[in-house]
Backbone bond lengths (Angstrom), bond angles and torsions (degrees), N, CA, C in turn:
res aa  C-N    CA-C-N  psi(-1)  N-CA   C-N-CA  omega(-1)  CA-C   N-CA-C  phi
1 M - - - 1.452 - - 1.527 109.26 -
2 R 1.315 114.70 146.04 1.461 120.33 179.53 1.524 109.91 -113.93
3 F 1.339 115.46 131.69 1.454 122.31 172.83 1.522 108.80 -117.19
4 D 1.318 116.86 131.49 1.458 122.16 168.90 1.519 107.28 -118.98
5 V 1.319 116.73 129.39 1.463 121.42 -178.58 1.516 108.88 -115.14
6 L 1.318 115.69 124.45 1.458 121.81 175.97 1.521 107.19 -97.73
7 T 1.334 116.94 117.86 1.454 121.07 -169.20 1.522 111.25 -152.59
8 L 1.312 116.42 159.51 1.463 121.46 171.58 1.527 111.26 -89.17
9 F 1.320 116.58 -8.63 1.457 120.46 -175.03 1.540 110.90 -133.82
10 P 1.319 117.66 65.69 1.480 120.45 -176.95 1.527 112.82 -62.76
11 Q 1.338 117.17 -26.34 1.462 120.13 -177.43 1.523 112.90 -67.26
12 M 1.336 117.76 -16.04 1.462 120.84 179.91 1.528 112.42 -70.01
13 F 1.316 117.73 -26.80 1.458 120.65 -165.77 1.520 114.90 -79.07
14 D 1.316 118.22 -42.78 1.460 119.25 -177.95 1.517 111.98 -64.94
15 A 1.339 116.97 -27.75 1.461 119.82 178.41 1.523 111.53 -62.92
16 V 1.335 116.36 -29.40 1.463 121.26 -178.38 1.526 111.98 -100.07
17 L 1.317 116.68 -39.18 1.463 121.51 -171.65 1.524 113.43 -105.25
18 G 1.337 117.05 12.99 1.457 120.19 -178.26 1.508 114.16 -101.92
19 D 1.324 117.55 -3.98 1.463 121.11 -176.32 1.522 111.06 -123.25
20 S 1.323 115.03 177.52 1.457 123.87 171.42 1.532 111.26 57.43
21 I 1.328 116.80 -144.23 1.461 122.58 -173.39 1.529 111.64 -60.60
22 I 1.335 116.57 -46.94 1.467 119.86 -177.86 1.524 110.54 -67.57
23 G 1.324 116.72 -40.43 1.457 120.13 178.30 1.520 112.11 -60.74
24 R 1.337 116.88 -42.84 1.471 120.18 178.99 1.520 111.29 -66.20
25 A 1.333 116.37 -38.27 1.469 119.38 178.65 1.523 110.90 -64.52
26 R 1.310 117.02 -34.39 1.470 120.16 176.34 1.524 110.36 -68.28
27 E 1.326 116.37 -42.77 1.465 119.98 178.53 1.529 111.22 -62.06
28 N 1.321 116.21 -34.90 1.464 121.26 -179.19 1.525 113.38 -86.63
29 K 1.322 116.56 7.74 1.469 123.11 175.63 1.526 113.71 66.84
30 L 1.324 117.11 18.59 1.463 119.53 173.75 1.519 110.64 -77.86
31 L 1.315 115.91 -27.14 1.459 122.46 179.30 1.521 109.30 -129.56
32 E 1.310 115.85 137.86 1.465 121.37 171.91 1.525 107.72 -116.21
33 M 1.316 116.83 129.33 1.463 120.55 -179.69 1.520 109.72 -132.09
34 N 1.318 115.05 131.04 1.458 121.93 177.58 1.525 108.24 -127.67
35 F 1.318 116.17 131.57 1.456 121.42 -177.60 1.527 108.38 -114.80
36 I 1.316 114.99 106.96 1.466 121.84 -170.72 1.511 110.49 -99.69
37 D 1.326 115.81 126.13 1.463 121.94 179.79 1.526 109.54 -81.72
38 I 1.314 116.31 113.84 1.472 120.96 -178.62 1.519 110.60 -61.38
39 R 1.326 117.87 -30.24 1.467 120.37 -179.26 1.531 112.10 -62.67
40 D 1.316 117.09 -25.69 1.469 119.63 179.99 1.524 112.32 -65.72
41 F 1.322 117.42 -12.26 1.465 120.99 -174.62 1.533 113.39 -111.83
42 T 1.333 116.74 2.58 1.449 118.29 178.49 1.531 110.58 -75.21
43 L 1.308 116.08 148.94 1.466 121.47 176.52 1.514 111.51 -90.14
44 N 1.327 116.48 -2.62 1.455 121.52 -179.50 1.533 109.46 -79.96
45 K 1.331 116.83 129.82 1.471 119.91 -175.64 1.525 112.78 -66.55
46 H 1.326 117.12 -18.52 1.460 121.20 177.78 1.533 111.66 -96.22
47 R 1.332 116.55 11.07 1.473 123.28 179.95 1.528 112.22 62.16
48 K 1.309 116.11 27.22 1.463 121.69 179.00 1.529 109.24 -76.24
49 V 1.323 117.39 136.06 1.459 121.05 -176.81 1.532 112.22 -126.41
50 D 1.324 117.68 8.75 1.456 119.75 -175.28 1.523 111.04 -136.01
51 D 1.341 114.86 165.69 1.456 120.70 177.95 1.519 107.98 -157.34
52 Y 1.337 115.82 172.06 1.462 120.03 -179.97 1.527 110.76 -71.24
53 P 1.308 118.60 140.26 1.469 120.53 177.23 1.523 111.42 -72.97
54 Y 1.328 116.58 143.90 1.455 120.91 177.68 1.523 111.81 -62.99
55 S 1.317 116.17 -24.89 1.466 119.76 -177.80 1.519 113.12 -76.14
56 G 1.347 116.02 -6.98 1.447 119.07 -179.58 1.517 111.53 80.59
57 G 1.304 115.53 -167.98 1.458 119.67 -178.24 1.509 111.17 86.19
58 G 1.339 116.37 177.54 1.448 120.72 -177.73 1.506 112.06 -80.52
59 G 1.323 114.65 162.20 1.454 120.12 174.79 1.512 114.39 90.67
60 M 1.324 114.46 169.64 1.458 122.77 -179.01 1.525 109.05 -119.80
61 L 1.334 114.57 158.12 1.459 121.37 -177.14 1.522 108.89 -121.38
62 M 1.316 117.48 139.28 1.461 120.60 179.36 1.530 110.43 -72.02
63 N 1.332 115.96 135.04 1.459 122.11 -179.73 1.531 111.34 -68.95
64 P 1.321 118.09 148.68 1.465 119.59 179.82 1.520 114.35 -70.75
65 Q 1.351 117.81 -34.21 1.473 120.92 -172.46 1.532 114.16 -58.61
66 P 1.332 120.09 -53.91 1.466 117.89 -178.73 1.530 113.40 -66.46
67 V 1.317 116.95 -32.22 1.463 120.17 177.44 1.522 109.55 -65.06
68 Y 1.332 116.38 -46.34 1.464 120.88 -179.25 1.520 111.19 -63.70
69 D 1.328 116.93 -44.22 1.463 119.95 -177.91 1.533 110.98 -67.37
70 A 1.320 117.45 -34.69 1.464 120.52 175.73 1.527 110.18 -64.77
71 Y 1.320 115.75 -41.51 1.466 120.21 177.82 1.527 110.77 -63.90
72 M 1.323 117.43 -43.64 1.467 120.79 -179.42 1.522 111.54 -65.93
73 F 1.323 117.28 -29.78 1.461 121.31 174.89 1.523 109.70 -60.82
74 V 1.331 117.01 -39.34 1.465 122.24 178.75 1.532 110.64 -73.58
75 A 1.331 115.99 -43.06 1.467 121.05 -172.36 1.530 113.65 -80.79
76 K 1.320 117.40 -16.55 1.458 120.71 -176.14 1.523 111.79 -58.19
77 G 1.314 116.34 129.28 1.457 122.11 176.65 1.511 114.58 86.26
78 L 1.333 117.64 -8.07 1.458 119.91 179.04 1.527 110.19 -78.90
79 D 1.319 117.54 145.39 1.460 120.58 176.42 1.529 111.08 -98.53
80 Y 1.333 115.77 17.90 1.465 122.21 177.70 1.520 107.90 -147.56
81 K 1.327 116.08 164.64 1.460 119.68 175.20 1.527 108.69 -98.34
82 P 1.326 118.40 119.09 1.462 118.70 177.24 1.528 110.25 -67.07
83 L 1.322 116.65 145.60 1.457 120.52 177.17 1.524 107.85 -63.38
84 T 1.303 116.31 121.22 1.463 121.35 -174.22 1.521 109.89 -112.18
85 I 1.334 115.47 121.50 1.457 122.35 -173.92 1.521 109.48 -117.71
86 Y 1.306 115.84 128.35 1.462 121.67 175.02 1.518 108.40 -98.82
87 M 1.332 116.94 120.65 1.458 121.03 178.71 1.530 107.72 -78.84
88 S 1.326 115.14 111.49 1.463 120.52 -170.55 1.522 110.44 -145.30
89 P 1.340 118.53 141.31 1.471 120.32 175.59 1.527 112.32 -65.43
90 Q 1.332 117.10 -10.61 1.461 120.95 177.71 1.528 112.34 -89.56
91 G 1.324 116.83 -5.69 1.453 120.19 -174.93 1.510 114.40 -80.52
92 K 1.328 114.82 172.64 1.466 121.49 173.47 1.518 108.23 -63.46
93 V 1.332 116.83 140.75 1.458 120.12 -177.38 1.533 109.82 -73.08
94 F 1.309 115.30 125.02 1.454 123.47 -177.47 1.529 110.86 -65.61
95 N 1.333 116.67 138.21 1.459 120.92 176.63 1.528 109.59 -148.58
96 Q 1.326 116.34 -178.28 1.460 120.76 -174.82 1.528 112.35 -66.78
97 T 1.321 116.97 -32.40 1.469 120.20 178.15 1.521 110.61 -65.08
98 I 1.335 116.18 -43.92 1.467 120.06 177.46 1.524 109.77 -64.20
99 A 1.330 116.54 -40.53 1.467 120.08 178.59 1.522 110.92 -59.12
100 A 1.326 116.79 -42.78 1.472 120.48 179.56 1.523 110.83 -63.12
101 D 1.325 117.26 -39.93 1.469 120.73 177.20 1.531 110.62 -64.52
102 L 1.329 116.81 -43.24 1.464 120.61 -178.07 1.525 111.60 -67.07
103 S 1.318 116.98 -28.28 1.470 120.01 -178.93 1.528 112.24 -66.28
104 K 1.319 117.05 -13.73 1.470 121.12 178.67 1.527 111.77 -87.42
105 E 1.340 117.13 -9.58 1.460 121.03 177.93 1.533 109.66 -76.75
106 K 1.332 116.31 154.55 1.464 118.88 177.19 1.522 112.18 -97.32
107 H 1.333 116.86 -19.99 1.470 120.00 -174.70 1.522 108.81 -152.80
108 I 1.326 116.25 122.00 1.460 122.06 -179.91 1.519 109.28 -124.70
109 V 1.318 115.83 132.90 1.460 122.30 172.49 1.521 107.95 -107.93
110 L 1.330 115.82 127.36 1.461 121.11 179.13 1.519 108.90 -111.33
111 L 1.322 115.95 124.00 1.456 122.29 -179.21 1.519 109.26 -103.26
112 C 1.328 116.27 122.18 1.464 121.50 -178.05 1.532 109.89 -104.55
113 G 1.309 115.70 118.32 1.451 120.20 175.85 1.514 111.34 -81.92
114 H 1.314 115.27 170.79 1.461 121.51 175.61 1.520 107.58 -155.97
115 Y 1.297 117.07 175.63 1.460 121.85 -176.71 1.535 109.15 57.07
116 E 1.328 117.05 -127.73 1.470 120.63 179.65 1.525 112.40 -93.96
117 G 1.338 116.12 6.93 1.456 119.07 179.52 1.516 112.11 121.24
118 I 1.333 116.11 -156.63 1.454 123.35 -173.95 1.527 109.32 -128.91
119 D 1.310 116.43 143.99 1.462 122.25 176.25 1.539 109.92 -48.77
120 Q 1.328 116.82 127.46 1.460 122.19 -173.21 1.525 112.59 -60.84
121 R 1.315 117.61 -27.53 1.467 120.03 -175.46 1.519 112.59 -64.05
122 V 1.342 117.32 -39.20 1.464 118.76 179.75 1.527 110.58 -77.22
123 I 1.319 116.95 -29.54 1.464 119.78 173.55 1.520 109.89 -61.43
124 D 1.322 115.53 -47.12 1.469 120.02 -179.68 1.521 112.25 -62.29
125 E 1.324 117.01 -30.52 1.457 120.31 -174.53 1.529 113.57 -83.32
126 I 1.324 118.42 -36.21 1.466 118.66 -171.35 1.532 114.75 -116.04
127 V 1.330 118.23 -19.00 1.471 120.51 -170.84 1.527 111.14 -88.28
128 D 1.338 115.76 134.77 1.462 122.19 176.99 1.526 112.32 -99.03
129 M 1.308 117.23 -25.40 1.460 120.85 -173.37 1.526 108.99 -155.10
130 E 1.322 116.44 142.99 1.463 121.55 172.28 1.514 108.40 -112.24
131 L 1.342 116.07 133.09 1.458 121.57 179.88 1.519 110.52 -126.98
132 S 1.323 114.55 144.58 1.458 123.03 173.91 1.517 108.32 -121.83
133 V 1.330 117.16 152.27 1.471 119.65 175.45 1.527 111.42 -99.81
134 G 1.319 116.62 7.27 1.461 119.64 177.73 1.514 111.09 159.13
135 D 1.294 115.23 167.77 1.465 120.78 -177.27 1.523 110.61 -85.21
136 F 1.327 114.90 66.18 1.461 122.91 176.95 1.518 106.88 -156.85
137 V 1.330 116.66 168.19 1.462 121.10 -175.54 1.530 109.74 -118.09
138 L 1.333 116.16 129.48 1.457 122.67 176.32 1.523 109.47 -104.36
139 T 1.331 116.46 173.32 1.460 119.71 -178.77 1.526 112.78 -73.59
140 G 1.326 117.09 -18.27 1.459 120.30 179.24 1.513 110.49 -167.18
141 G 1.316 115.93 177.68 1.457 120.90 -175.87 1.511 114.66 -90.55
142 E 1.337 117.49 3.57 1.461 119.91 -174.21 1.534 112.81 -67.17
143 I 1.328 117.16 -50.01 1.462 119.68 -179.93 1.532 111.51 -62.96
144 P 1.342 119.69 -44.44 1.469 119.01 173.24 1.525 112.95 -58.39
145 A 1.319 118.18 -39.48 1.473 120.40 179.35 1.518 110.92 -63.66
146 M 1.330 117.48 -40.91 1.459 121.04 176.62 1.527 110.62 -61.32
147 T 1.326 116.22 -39.64 1.459 121.28 179.31 1.523 110.94 -61.10
148 V 1.321 116.11 -45.58 1.463 120.93 179.44 1.531 110.35 -63.75
149 I 1.321 116.75 -46.47 1.465 120.35 -178.53 1.516 110.88 -60.78
150 D 1.325 116.95 -46.63 1.467 120.79 -178.66 1.524 111.03 -62.61
151 T 1.323 116.66 -46.29 1.463 120.90 -177.11 1.524 111.71 -64.93
152 V 1.320 116.71 -45.02 1.464 121.03 -179.06 1.526 110.76 -69.41
153 S 1.321 116.68 -40.69 1.470 120.49 -175.99 1.520 111.77 -60.58
154 R 1.313 118.38 -35.69 1.456 121.80 -178.63 1.525 112.30 -64.29
155 L 1.319 116.04 -19.10 1.460 120.78 -178.35 1.530 113.13 -92.28
156 I 1.330 116.37 -5.56 1.460 120.42 179.40 1.527 108.86 -76.83
157 P 1.333 118.65 128.45 1.470 120.90 -179.34 1.523 112.20 -52.18
158 G 1.333 115.58 130.03 1.457 121.54 177.91 1.505 114.67 95.03
159 V 1.331 118.06 -15.89 1.470 120.05 -178.49 1.521 110.47 -69.72
160 L 1.328 116.98 -46.02 1.457 120.40 173.86 1.522 108.97 -85.40
161 S 1.317 116.50 144.22 1.461 120.30 179.71 1.519 110.24 -66.47
162 A 1.327 116.01 162.17 1.465 120.96 -174.45 1.515 112.16 -59.14
163 E 1.345 116.86 -31.89 1.456 118.98 -177.57 1.525 112.09 -86.89
164 T 1.316 116.62 -1.65 1.462 120.57 179.20 1.517 108.83 -112.46
165 S 1.303 117.71 125.39 1.457 121.23 -177.91 1.518 110.14 -126.92
166 Y 1.329 115.92 144.98 1.457 119.94 176.93 1.527 111.79 -96.18
167 E 1.333 117.56 -4.14 1.455 119.97 -170.16 1.520 113.64 -69.73
168 N 1.336 117.23 -22.33 1.457 120.12 178.47 1.523 112.41 -103.94
169 E 1.328 116.64 6.19 1.456 119.74 -177.41 1.526 111.23 -76.07
170 S 1.334 114.53 163.14 1.453 120.06 177.09 1.520 110.66 -55.20
171 H 1.322 115.93 138.09 1.465 125.51 174.32 1.528 113.72 81.99
172 F 1.339 118.66 -21.24 1.460 117.94 -176.38 1.518 111.74 -62.31
173 N 1.345 116.84 -44.03 1.467 120.35 -178.42 1.515 112.98 -108.00
174 G 1.330 116.19 19.04 1.461 120.22 178.16 1.509 114.21 87.68
175 L 1.338 117.12 0.65 1.465 121.78 179.18 1.524 109.57 -125.87
176 L 1.337 115.57 162.86 1.454 119.95 171.72 1.527 109.27 -80.19
177 E 1.316 115.10 155.50 1.457 120.27 -177.26 1.531 110.95 -71.51
178 Y 1.304 115.56 154.16 1.464 122.66 175.89 1.536 109.53 -73.75
179 P 1.355 118.63 160.92 1.468 121.04 177.54 1.529 111.19 -63.25
180 Q 1.318 116.15 147.43 1.460 121.69 -179.94 1.525 110.19 -118.68
181 Y 1.325 116.25 147.74 1.466 121.59 -179.17 1.520 109.50 -137.97
182 T 1.357 115.38 151.99 1.460 120.29 174.85 1.522 108.31 -138.22
183 R 1.316 117.82 -173.27 1.455 121.35 -179.66 1.524 110.29 -69.60
184 P 1.337 118.13 147.41 1.468 128.54 4.31 1.530 111.80 -79.57
185 A 1.323 116.01 160.25 1.470 120.55 -178.69 1.524 111.52 -66.49
186 E 1.352 116.61 -25.54 1.473 120.56 174.61 1.514 108.89 -128.58
187 W 1.311 116.23 132.75 1.470 121.03 -178.59 1.520 108.73 -144.88
188 H 1.354 115.89 128.09 1.467 121.87 -178.01 1.526 111.58 53.83
189 G 1.324 114.78 36.03 1.454 119.92 176.95 1.515 115.16 80.18
190 V 1.325 116.90 4.51 1.472 121.04 -179.15 1.526 109.29 -112.29
191 S 1.330 115.88 124.81 1.461 121.08 178.94 1.521 110.65 -95.91
192 I 1.329 115.89 152.80 1.456 119.58 175.37 1.530 108.56 -69.29
193 P 1.327 118.84 157.23 1.470 120.70 178.24 1.526 111.90 -56.65
194 D 1.320 116.18 135.71 1.468 121.39 -177.01 1.518 112.79 -57.02
195 V 1.332 116.54 -33.32 1.461 119.57 -175.72 1.524 111.88 -60.20
196 L 1.337 116.99 -29.32 1.462 120.39 -175.69 1.524 112.90 -72.02
197 I 1.339 117.27 -17.41 1.465 120.01 177.16 1.534 110.83 -115.13
198 S 1.324 114.74 17.02 1.468 119.64 -178.39 1.519 112.48 -79.53
199 G 1.334 115.95 -23.86 1.462 119.78 -175.99 1.515 113.47 77.73
200 H 1.339 116.68 3.10 1.478 121.60 -179.07 1.530 107.66 -93.76
201 H 1.330 115.86 100.46 1.463 120.96 -172.32 1.528 112.46 -60.01
202 A 1.318 117.43 -44.18 1.463 120.71 -177.64 1.524 110.98 -63.25
203 N 1.325 116.64 -41.10 1.461 119.75 179.06 1.525 111.72 -67.86
204 I 1.317 115.98 -35.92 1.465 119.84 177.68 1.531 110.06 -64.62
205 E 1.331 117.25 -45.25 1.462 120.42 179.33 1.532 111.01 -63.53
206 K 1.312 116.87 -38.24 1.468 121.50 177.63 1.528 109.71 -63.96
207 W 1.329 116.59 -42.92 1.466 121.25 178.07 1.530 110.67 -61.68
208 K 1.323 117.35 -44.07 1.466 121.19 179.23 1.525 111.22 -58.68
209 R 1.323 115.77 -46.53 1.465 119.72 -178.85 1.518 110.66 -63.62
210 E 1.320 117.42 -45.63 1.460 120.28 -178.74 1.525 111.41 -64.57
211 Q 1.325 116.05 -39.20 1.464 118.70 179.48 1.527 111.46 -68.73
212 S 1.327 117.48 -34.31 1.468 120.62 174.47 1.525 110.55 -62.62
213 L 1.314 115.94 -42.25 1.466 120.26 178.25 1.524 110.92 -64.14
214 I 1.329 117.03 -43.67 1.466 120.52 178.88 1.526 111.21 -63.47
215 N 1.338 116.92 -45.23 1.464 120.87 179.53 1.526 111.36 -58.99
216 T 1.331 115.26 -44.44 1.463 120.02 -178.47 1.520 110.67 -67.28
217 L 1.314 116.76 -41.33 1.467 120.84 178.63 1.521 111.05 -61.21
218 K 1.318 117.30 -40.21 1.468 121.27 -177.59 1.534 112.63 -75.62
219 K 1.332 115.52 -43.18 1.462 119.80 -169.35 1.527 114.55 -99.91
220 R 1.328 117.04 -36.82 1.467 121.02 -176.39 1.523 110.46 -140.35
221 P 1.341 118.10 63.68 1.466 119.39 -177.56 1.526 113.30 -59.76
222 D 1.330 116.76 -22.84 1.463 119.89 178.37 1.523 112.15 -62.02
223 M 1.334 116.99 -28.38 1.458 120.88 -178.56 1.520 112.35 -68.86
224 L 1.319 116.92 -25.16 1.463 120.34 -177.51 1.525 112.34 -65.80
225 E 1.331 116.32 -23.98 1.464 120.05 -179.69 1.523 111.70 -65.52
226 K 1.338 117.23 -29.22 1.460 120.99 -176.86 1.530 112.82 -106.43
227 A 1.330 117.01 -11.43 1.463 120.28 -177.56 1.530 110.82 -69.50
228 E 1.323 115.85 148.71 1.464 121.17 176.53 1.528 107.99 -84.98
229 L 1.313 116.59 101.66 1.457 122.02 -174.76 1.524 110.90 -106.38
230 T 1.312 115.59 138.75 1.457 120.07 175.46 1.526 109.41 -82.38
231 K 1.307 115.28 171.47 1.465 120.24 175.80 1.527 109.99 -59.42
232 E 1.339 116.92 -40.49 1.459 121.45 179.43 1.531 110.96 -65.29
233 D 1.346 116.57 -38.60 1.467 120.21 177.44 1.526 110.50 -59.76
234 K 1.317 115.71 -46.77 1.460 120.46 -176.97 1.524 111.01 -64.86
235 E 1.326 116.51 -40.09 1.465 120.03 178.08 1.529 110.43 -64.30
236 F 1.323 116.45 -41.04 1.463 120.36 179.33 1.530 110.43 -64.24
237 L 1.336 117.09 -43.60 1.462 120.60 179.87 1.518 111.44 -63.85
238 N 1.311 117.03 -39.40 1.464 119.80 177.89 1.528 111.22 -61.72
239 K 1.337 116.77 -38.71 1.456 120.46 177.73 1.529 109.90 -65.03
240 C 1.337 115.98 -39.38 1.470 119.62 178.58 1.523 111.62 -64.51
241 I 1.313 115.39 -43.94 1.474 120.52 179.78 1.513 111.36 -64.42
242 N 1.311 116.19 -35.57 1.474 121.31 -178.29 1.538 111.79 -86.75
243 G 1.323 116.81 4.95 1.458 120.20 176.91 1.508 114.39 75.46
244 E 1.349 116.87 18.98 1.463 120.45 -179.22 1.532 111.38 -90.93
245 R 1.325 118.69 -7.05 1.457 122.16 177.13 1.521 110.12 -129.98
């Protein structure tokens, strides 16, 4: 998968996306990432990319010209339009379902705003989707863009090692993940659940599912409304709610 990021601060990205799992995937050519400095495309001799908004009020607005020219630098020569996402507090809130959909794309362009945002005309011309990482406002779109790249990249085949799977992680199947334990088997007087060392695979899987249901019920009960629950899941949850488990 290819990511192109249009930003005023390209140097921020390699510090986050150049190491660990994502860094190795880039080295192995599973992911291609390009961080394009919008300032390189301004016609202003002082590399200025913003101006006062016509609507008045505080703050500055990014000019359409350098944003558009940066985008055309990426799109030039392509026989398709890359999916172009503007990271904006006005966008749809990003989640695991959206990440799974985006992982099927071959080329994504992420546009990072700054100041008071970007001239609406260039947004209307090049942007296919607006995404937010939550109902709050950050100083720019760089951190949200990193969040999207990291989340989507983990879903690309080969990015995670064979022994690491995202399929049982929180949010993937509509539930939170079950508790995890490692050595030592007893720590600070607390032992791991006996079922985990029982060697009984079916019982272990049953325990994982029940613990995921309990975790979700305690921490994010709102998620249960959309989760795909079996008849057994619902019966188990009712017992938990009624204090029978």
